[in-house]
N, C-alpha and C positions, 0 to 999 in steps of 0.2 A: 370666443370665449373671454369673458372678463376675468380679473384677478382680485382675489381678495388675499388679506394678509393676516396670519395668524399669529399669536404669541408664542415664541419659544420658552417654555415655562424654565429651563434651565438658564436661560440668558435674558428673559423678560424683552427681547426684540421682536420687532414684527419681520417675519419672513413671508415672501410671497408664496402662494398656494393656488395650483389650479382651482378655479371655481366650478361647483356643479352644474351652474346653468348660466344662461345670458341675462346681462341686466336688462331691465325694462327701459323702454326708451320713452321720448316725449310724444311721437305720434300715438303711440299705444296709451299713453295717459289721456290723450284728447279722446279717444275711442270710448274711454271709460264713463263718458257724460251718460246720466241717466240709468247707470247700471249698478253692478256691485259697488258701493261706496269705498272711494280710495282712502287707505290708511297712511297717516303721515305723522311723524314724530320727530322732534328735534335731537340732534346728535351733534356731541363736540369732541369725541375723542374715539380713538380706534376701537378699544374695548366695547365701548357703548354701542357704537355702530355695528360689531360684529353680533351683539345680543339682539339689537331691535332690527337688523337687516331682514332676516328670513321671514319676518311677521308683516313688515310694512312695504307699500308700493313707492313712498317718497322718504327721503330722509332731509329734513330742514337743517343746515348750520346757520341757526337763527343769530341774529344780532342779540338776542337774550341772552348769549353766552356772557355779556357785560356784567350782567347781574347774577346769572346762576354760577358761572365759573370765576368772574372777578371780583365780585361784591361792589361793582359800581352803582350809582344811584339809579340811573337809566341807561337807556341803548345809545344816548347821544355821544358819549367819549368814544365809543368802539371803533377802530382803525381798520383799514383794508389790509394790514399786515396780521392783524389778529385773526379776522376772517378767513384769510389764506392758509393760517397755519393750522386752526383747527378743520378748516374745510378739506385741506390734503389728509389729514389723519382720516376724516370720516369716508372719503373715497378709498384709502388704503385698506379700511376695516369692512367694506361693503362690496357685495358682488350682484346684488340682486336689485336693490333700490335706485330709484333716479335719486342722486344727489343735487340739491338746489343750495344755492348760498345767497345770503342775505347780502345785499348791497349798504353798507353802512353809512349812516347819516354824513352828507358832505361830500360824497363821493361820486354823486351823479345828478345832483339836482341843478346845478350851473347851467348846464348846456347838454344837449344829446351827445355832442363829442366828447366831452369829458364822461359822460357816462359810459360809452363804448370803450373809450380808454380804461375805466377803472373795470368793466365787465370783463374785458378781453383778457385784462392782466389778472383778475381772479380766476378764471376758467384755464389759462396757461399754467397758472402755480398749482392748481389742485386737480384738475381732470373731472370737475363736477359738470353736469350737463346743463345747467342754467343759473339764472340769478333771480332773486325776487327784488322787487322795488315796492315802496310804498307810494301812494298818491293815485289821484283820480284823473280828471280832465286835464289839468295842468301837465300832468307827467305822460299824457297818452302820445303827443309827438316823440317823447323819448324813448318810449315803448316800441313805437313803429320803427324809429331809427334802428333800435338794437336789432329787432326781429329782421328785419330787411337785410341785416349784416350778418345773420347768422347766429345770433345769440338768443336763445329760447328766454322768456321773460315770463314770470308769474308775477301776477298783481297782487295788491294788497289795500283793501277800502275799509271804511268804517272806522274802527280806533285804530289810529295809526301810532304806535308808541314812538315813534322818532319824532313825532309832532306834539308830544305831550306838554310841551311848554307852551304851545298856542291851544291846545284845547284845555288845559287847566287842570288835567287829571285824567284817570284811568276809567272814568265811567262810561256806561252804555251810552252808545251814540244813535241818533235817530229818533228821538223822544218828540221832536215836532215835525209837523208836515213839512217844513222847509227843508231840515236836515235830511229827512228821510228821503225826499226825493234827489237831495243833491248826492248822497251816496249811492242811489240807483243809478243816477246820471253817469258819475265816477266809475262805476263799474261797467255799464255799458260802453263808455269812452275808452276804457283799457281793454276790454274785450274786442272791440272793433279795430283796436290798434294791432291786434296780433298776439295778445298775452294768450298762453296755452292753458292757464287755470288763473284763479283770482281767489285768495284767501279773504274771507270775509270775518272781521273780528269784532266783537263786542257791539253788537246791533240789536235792537230789538227784534225779534223773530220775524214779523211779516215782511221786514227789509229782505232780509236773508232768502227767503221763500221766492220773492218777486225777483230779485236779481238771478236766482237759480234758473227761474221758468225763462228769462229773457236772454240770457246769453248762451251762446253756443259751445263755449269751454266750459270745462269741471270747475265747480266751486268747492271749495276748502273751507270748512266752518270752525271756528273756535269761539264759543261763546254767541254763536249764530242760530243753527236750527239743525235738527237731524235730517231735515230735507234736502240739506246740500250734498254735493255728489261726492263728499269727502269730510273727514276730520281731522285737525291736527291739535296737539297738545304739547306743553314743554315736558319731556320724558321725565325730568326730575321733580315735577309738579305731580304727574300721573301717578308715579311710584311713590309717593307720599314721602319725599325727602325735605321737604318744608311744610312747616306747622300751618302757616298762613298761605292760603292761595285765593284766586279769584272765584267768584261764585259759578264760573262755569268749568270749573276743574272737578273732575270726579277722580278720587283717589283709589286706585286700585290695588294699592299696597300699602305698609306702612314701613317703607324701607327705613325712614329714620328711626324707628322703634327698634327695628331689628338690628340695624347697625350698632346703635347704641349699647343693646343688650349683648352682642357680641363683644364689643370692646370693653364692656364691664367684665365679662367673663375672663378675657385677655389679660386685663389688668390685674384681677385676682390671681389668676395663675401665675403670673411673673411676680407677686409679690409674695405669694407662697411658696414660690421655688419648685412649684409643680411643672411649670414651662421654663426651659424646653426639657423635655423627658428623654428617655434612651431612644425613642423613635426620631428625634430631631437632634442629635448630636452624634459625632462621628468617634467609634471606638479605634484604638489603635490596632494596626496589623499584627498579627501574630507572626 
């Protein structure tokens, strides 16, 4: 039985509570290949994890937190310490989903040994189930090195945000035959190295379909294809917290608009002195 953490509304602190079900496992996710699509969203906080967890198979503590949470221009400045702090929060707030943490830029590229050191530290600090690494054929030996030493690895090919300075932007990848073939080869190499799943991001659709058919592990699409074995989005994008989003994002709500309206009402109540009212204040004891 795993443990989740609920917020004590009287103290705003997270308290451990017995969970009603066991957490999913990496082997269970592997078996999902070709079955019901896997549901994956990003999460960075305890409360977000609590809300997403019952509906998801995986929660990704993405290095996208650099932009979403910290307002950074890209994912490049994100540190291991940032990932660990948010990863631990998401693990505390979930009991069902497999929690995966992004390896930030600079924490794994130098050598397999460096990658293992970083990944092992992240898993010890957070209790997460595995890590995600960007890169294809060049990173395959590192993927194999980690997997052989007990660290589950999710791959990431196609548009790789950590390489934005090399790619020159966030446009869709694979528009030339040469680039398309390279992305497919990258995915096959990572899968053959032992990755339990592969994120395919921002590619022309036939590439995602070909990769999904060629690799034995589940593929998770983001700007790829509905034919992938699962889908992932940044939760804040999907919820409509940002006005501008990528082409591949579908907004399932307008949380930005709803929050703005709620705050507008709050501000009006404060200025008119209708808040706080008798229900929110304490009368003296008789």
